[in-house]
C-alpha positions in Angstrom: 20.5 -6.8 23.5 17.5 -6.0 25.1 14.8 -4.2 23.1 11.4 -2.7 23.9 9.4 -2.9 20.4 6.5 -0.4 20.5 3.1 -0.8 18.2 -0.1 0.2 19.3 -1.5 -2.9 16.8 -2.1 -5.9 18.9 0.0 -9.5 17.7 -2.9 -11.2 17.0 -4.7 -8.6 15.2 -6.3 -10.2 12.3 -4.6 -7.0 10.2 -1.4 -6.1 8.2 -0.8 -3.5 11.1 0.2 -6.2 13.2 2.2 -8.5 11.4 5.3 -6.1 10.4 6.4 -5.8 14.2 4.6 -9.0 15.5 7.5 -11.1 12.6 10.1 -9.3 13.7 9.8 -9.2 17.4 9.8 -12.8 16.4 13.2 -12.9 14.3 15.1 -10.7 16.7 14.2 -13.0 19.6 15.6 -16.0 17.4 18.9 -13.7 16.7 19.8 -14.2 20.4 18.5 -11.4 21.5 15.6 -10.7 24.1 12.0 -8.4 23.0 9.1 -7.1 24.3 6.7 -6.2 22.5 4.7 -3.6 24.6 0.6 -2.8 22.5 -2.6 -2.4 22.9 -5.0 -5.6 24.6 -6.8 -7.3 21.9 -9.8 -6.7 22.4 -12.4 -8.6 25.0 -9.2 -10.9 25.9 -7.5 -8.8 29.2 -7.6 -7.3 32.0 -5.9 -4.0 33.5 -2.7 -5.6 34.8 -0.9 -3.5 38.4 3.2 -2.4 37.9 4.3 -5.3 40.1 2.6 -7.9 38.1 4.3 -6.2 35.4 8.0 -6.7 37.4 6.5 -10.8 37.6 6.3 -11.0 33.6 9.2 -9.9 32.3 10.9 -11.3 35.5 9.0 -15.0 34.8 9.5 -14.9 30.4 11.1 -16.9 28.5 12.8 -14.3 26.5 13.5 -17.2 23.6 10.3 -15.5 22.6 9.0 -12.4 22.6 6.7 -10.8 26.1 3.6 -9.0 24.4 2.7 -6.9 27.0 -0.7 -5.6 26.6 -1.7 -2.4 27.8 -4.9 -1.5 28.3 -6.6 2.3 27.6 -7.2 4.9 30.5 -9.2 7.6 30.7 -9.8 10.6 27.6 -13.5 9.2 26.5 -14.3 11.9 23.7 -11.2 10.2 22.1 -12.5 7.0 22.2 -15.8 8.3 20.9 -13.2 9.4 17.7 -12.0 6.0 16.7 -15.7 4.7 16.7 -16.7 7.4 14.4 -19.2 8.4 16.7 -18.5 12.4 16.7 -19.5 14.2 13.8 -17.5 15.7 11.0 -16.5 19.3 12.1 -16.2 18.1 15.7 -14.3 14.8 14.4 -11.3 17.3 12.5 -11.7 20.3 15.7 -10.9 17.4 18.0 -8.4 15.6 15.9 -6.2 19.1 15.7 -6.5 19.6 19.5 -5.5 16.3 20.1 -2.0 16.6 18.5 -1.7 20.2 19.5 -2.2 19.4 22.7 -0.9 15.5 23.6 0.6 15.0 19.7 -1.6 11.9 18.9 -5.3 11.0 19.3 -4.0 7.4 21.0 -3.4 8.9 24.6 -5.7 6.6 26.3 -3.5 3.6 25.3 -0.9 6.4 25.7 -2.0 7.1 29.3 -2.5 3.5 30.2 1.2 2.5 29.3 2.5 5.4 32.0 2.6 2.9 35.1 3.9 -0.1 33.4 7.1 2.0 32.3 9.2 2.1 34.8 9.3 -1.7 35.4 9.9 -2.0 31.9 13.2 0.2 32.6 14.0 -0.9 35.5 13.4 -4.7 35.5 13.9 -5.2 32.0 16.7 -3.1 31.6 16.8 -2.3 28.1 19.8 -1.5 25.4 16.9 0.1 22.5 13.4 0.8 21.8 12.0 0.3 18.6 8.8 1.8 18.0 6.5 1.6 14.5 4.6 4.9 13.2 0.4 4.8 12.2 0.1 6.7 15.1 2.4 9.4 17.1 1.6 7.5 20.2 3.8 4.7 19.5 6.7 7.1 19.3 4.9 9.3 22.3 5.5 6.4 24.3 8.7 5.9 23.5 10.2 9.0 24.2 8.5 8.4 27.7 10.6 5.2 28.2 13.4 6.6 26.6 13.8 9.3 29.5 12.6 6.9 32.2 15.6 4.5 31.1 17.7 6.6 29.7 18.1 5.5 26.4 18.3 6.1 22.7 14.7 5.6 20.6 15.0 4.4 16.7 11.5 5.2 14.9 9.9 3.5 12.0 7.9 4.7 8.9 5.1 1.8 8.2 3.2 4.0 7.0 3.6 7.5 5.0 3.7 10.5 7.3 1.7 12.5 4.4 -1.6 10.2 4.4 -2.5 10.0 8.4 -1.1 13.2 10.1 -2.7 16.4 8.9 -1.1 18.8 7.0 -0.7 22.0 8.8 0.6 19.5 11.8 3.7 17.6 9.7 6.4 20.0 10.3 5.5 20.7 13.5 4.7 16.7 15.3 8.0 16.2 13.1 10.0 18.7 15.4 8.5 17.0 18.2 9.8 13.5 17.3 13.7 14.9 16.2 14.9 12.6 19.3 14.6 10.1 18.0 18.6 8.6 16.5 17.5 7.1 13.5 14.7 5.8 11.6 13.3 2.1 9.5 11.0 2.5 7.0 9.2 0.1 5.5 10.2 0.8 1.6 12.3 3.3 -0.2 9.4 5.2 -1.5 8.4 6.1 2.5 12.1 6.8 2.8 11.2 9.6 0.2 8.8 10.8 2.2 10.2 10.6 5.2 12.6 13.0 4.2 10.6 16.1 3.9 9.7 16.2 7.6 13.0 14.5 9.7 16.1 15.4 8.9 17.0 11.9 10.5 18.8 9.4 9.0 16.8 6.7 7.9 17.5 2.3 6.7 14.6 0.6 4.5 14.5 -2.2 6.6 11.7 -4.6 4.0 8.9 -6.2 5.5 9.7 -10.0 4.4 8.0 -13.2 4.3 8.5 -16.2 6.1 10.5 -19.3 4.4 9.0 -22.7 3.3 10.7 -26.2 2.9 8.2 -26.3 -0.3 9.1 -27.2 -3.9 7.4 -25.4 -6.5 3.7 -26.7 -7.6 3.3 -27.9 -11.1 -0.4 -25.6 -11.8 -0.4 -28.0 -14.8 -1.5 -31.1 -12.7 -3.3 -29.2 -10.5 -7.6 -29.7 -11.1 -8.5 -25.7 -9.8 -7.3 -23.0 -12.2 -7.0 -20.9 -9.6 -6.5 -17.0 -9.1 -6.1 -15.3 -5.7 -6.7 -12.2 -5.2 -5.9 -10.7 -1.7 -5.8 -7.7 0.7 -7.7 -5.2 0.7 -10.0 -3.0 -1.7 -8.5 0.4 -1.5 -11.0 1.8 -4.5 -14.3 -0.7 -5.8 -14.2 1.2 -9.0 -10.5 -0.4 -9.3 -11.5 -4.1 -8.0 -14.5 -3.7 -11.3 -11.9 -2.9 -13.7 -9.3 -5.9 -12.2 -13.1 -8.4 -12.5 -13.7 -7.4 -15.3 -10.2 -8.3 -16.9 -10.5 -11.9 -15.0 -13.6 -12.3 -16.9 -12.0 -10.9 -20.5 -10.1 -14.0 -20.1 -12.1 -15.8 -18.6 -14.9 -15.2 -21.3 -11.7 -16.8 -24.0 -11.2 -20.1 -22.4 -12.8 -23.3 -23.7 -15.7 -24.9 -21.7 -13.8 -27.8 -20.2 -11.6 -24.7 -18.4 -14.1 -22.5 -17.7 -16.1 -25.6 -15.5 -12.2 -25.4 -13.2 -11.4 -21.8 -12.5 -11.6 -20.9 -9.2 -11.6 -16.9 -7.5 -10.1 -17.1 -4.0 -10.3 -13.8 -1.7 -8.2 -13.7 1.4 -9.0 -10.5 3.2 -11.4 -8.6 5.2 -13.2 -6.8 2.0 -15.8 -9.7 1.3 -18.1 -8.0 0.1 -16.9 -5.4 -2.0 -15.8 -8.8 -4.0 -19.3 -10.7 -4.2 -20.9 -7.2 -5.4 -18.4 -6.9 -7.8 -18.4 -10.8 -8.7 -22.8 -10.5 -9.4 -22.1 -6.7 -11.4 -20.5 -9.6 -13.7 -23.2 -12.2 -13.0 -20.8 -14.9 -10.9 -18.8 -15.7 -14.2 -17.4 -18.3 -12.5 -16.6 -19.8 -8.5 -16.5 -17.8 -5.3 -13.8 -18.9 -2.7 -13.8 -16.1 0.2 -11.4 -17.4 3.4 -11.0 -13.8 5.2 -8.5 -13.3 6.4 -5.7 -16.7 7.7 -2.6 -17.1 8.8 -0.1 -15.6 6.4 1.6 -19.8 6.4 -1.9 -21.1 4.6 -1.9 -18.0 2.5 1.2 -18.8 1.0 0.0 -22.5 0.6 -3.0 -20.6 -1.6 -0.5 -18.3 -3.5 1.8 -20.8 -3.9 -0.6 -23.6 -6.2 -2.4 -20.5 -7.9 -1.8 -19.4 -11.9 -1.5 -15.4 -10.5 -2.0 -14.2 -7.5 -3.8 -10.5 -7.5 -4.3 -7.6 -5.9 -5.2 -3.8 -6.3 -2.5 -0.7 -5.5 -2.9 1.8 -4.2 -1.0 5.2 -5.6 -0.3 7.0 -2.0 2.2 3.2 -0.5 4.8 0.3 -1.0 2.8 -2.5 -0.1 3.9 -5.4 1.8 1.8 -7.5 0.0 4.4 -7.7 -2.9 7.2 -9.1 -1.6 4.9 -11.6 -0.5 3.1 -12.7 -3.2 6.4 -12.9 -4.8 7.8 -15.3 -2.4 5.4 -17.7 -3.4 7.2 -18.3 -7.0 4.4 -17.9 -9.0 3.1 -14.6 -10.9 2.1 -11.2 -9.7 -0.5 -8.9 -11.6 -1.8 -5.6 -9.6 -4.4 -2.8 -10.9 -3.5 0.3 -11.2 0.0 -0.2 -11.7 2.4 -0.2 -9.6 5.7 2.1 -8.5 9.0 2.0 -9.8 10.7 0.4 -6.9 8.0 -2.9 -7.0 8.3 -3.2 -10.9 12.5 -3.3 -9.9 12.3 -5.8 -7.1 10.1 -8.1 -9.2 12.6 -7.7 -11.9 15.4 -8.7 -9.5 13.7 -11.7 -8.1 12.5 -13.2 -11.8 9.0 -13.7 -10.5 6.5 -11.6 -13.0 5.1 -8.3 -11.4 2.5 -8.0 -14.8 1.2 -4.3 -13.6 -1.6 -3.4 -15.4 -3.2 -0.3 -16.4 -6.4 -1.4 -17.8 -8.9 -4.9 -18.0 -7.0 -6.0 -21.3 -3.3 -6.4 -20.1 -5.0 -8.2 -16.6 -6.8 -10.6 -19.7 -3.8 -10.9 -21.3 -1.9 -11.5 -18.1 -3.5 -14.1 -17.1 -3.4 -16.1 -20.8 0.7 -15.4 -20.1 0.1 -16.9 -16.2 -1.3 -20.1 -16.9 1.2 -21.0 -18.9 4.4 -20.2 -16.7 6.6 -22.0 -14.9 6.7 -22.0 -11.4 10.0 -20.3 -9.8 11.9 -21.6 -6.9 11.5 -19.1 -3.8 14.8 -21.6 -1.9 17.7 -20.8 -4.9 16.7 -17.2 -5.4 19.3 -15.7 -3.9 17.7 -12.2 -3.8 13.7 -13.1 -2.9 16.2 -14.9 0.1 17.6 -11.4 0.7 13.4 -10.4 1.4 13.2 -13.4 4.5 12.0 -11.9 8.2 15.5 -13.9 8.6 17.8 -11.9 7.0 15.5 -8.7 7.0 16.0 -8.9 11.1 19.8 -9.3 10.3 19.7 -6.0 8.5 17.9 -4.6 11.8 20.0 -6.1 14.3 23.0 -4.1 12.0 21.4 -0.8 12.4 20.6 -1.7 16.1 24.8 -2.4 16.8 25.6 0.7 14.7 23.6 2.6 16.8 24.3 1.1 19.9 28.1 1.5 19.2 28.3 4.5 18.0 26.5 6.0 20.9 29.2 4.2 23.1 31.3 7.0 21.2 28.6 10.2 20.8 26.7 9.9 23.5 23.1 11.6 23.0 25.0 13.1 19.1 22.5 12.3 15.4 24.6 9.6 14.2 25.1 9.4 10.3 23.8 5.5 9.9 
């Protein structure tokens, strides 16, 4: 089958916004299908290409891997100023509402730039189905545009909660605008529950997965460093301080020899916040700030840490929960996790310590120091959550849509 995936965030972007579509585009091609990933240009990398150049790219590409079609945005200077936060707050709010009302999105420059490439995609690639992910609605607008041109169906994907990114007065209005999608995939059951408030379209949960590694469980006791990893966004500085305080309580209970071996490794974009918090606690241990690194290297760090920590935000399910559990080491989150994440951890047999205060963090670290690593390759439940196995579930959704569409053309499908 041939699919067009649509995501505004370029796959080379060092941010979680790029991960889901990038990894699924590769996983689906490994199942024998062909994929074009339509995205925006990576800053400073690409210039505008013509429709004929798009056709040439499609004809010459080896579809054993996905084809990235990076679109140069066009026009809409006001919206560019909006995204660069160059507009005063009051004007910003007016522009957002007006663009959502008139254009049904605020990445209209990317949508406008894509228009000349939709006919080449439709007549040269001849896709069977479109899958577009929501963080901004213009991925869905482009899906609708291509759907009309190619006369094929499109499937929406909800990676981020509708309630968080769509202004309250417009949520029902915009949901009706996008009711032409035949099905919705969601990032989690948490997101599925959110979606049902606004959409009547049937939903299927497809988790963002993790990459398998042929590595044996690490014996933490044999490592010189006692490493603690902290991964991802720092959504709340006060939560970070409470988490670090918990680490310090645990640290203060160690022997002097153990203290000399402790290292806190932070992977993410908020290094300054971590440095500030550690400074407030007198930099009690060595800090290793590594920024955003490839998932393979990050997995090595997680597998060799006594525990893997993250800051929880209440408004969503975290993909990093699955990534961290897949390292086979205890996971610690602050504040406490939602039921869905706790259930996944329980079924995986990997400890997830859901903490409500600093002392909880300290006790979780004490327990983690003496916890053996889980052999993930033998873990039946975690194996279901690899990118490969989740892509099989995604493939089944696509096949069901296409099979039922042949029978019930242009009718909503009961998935």
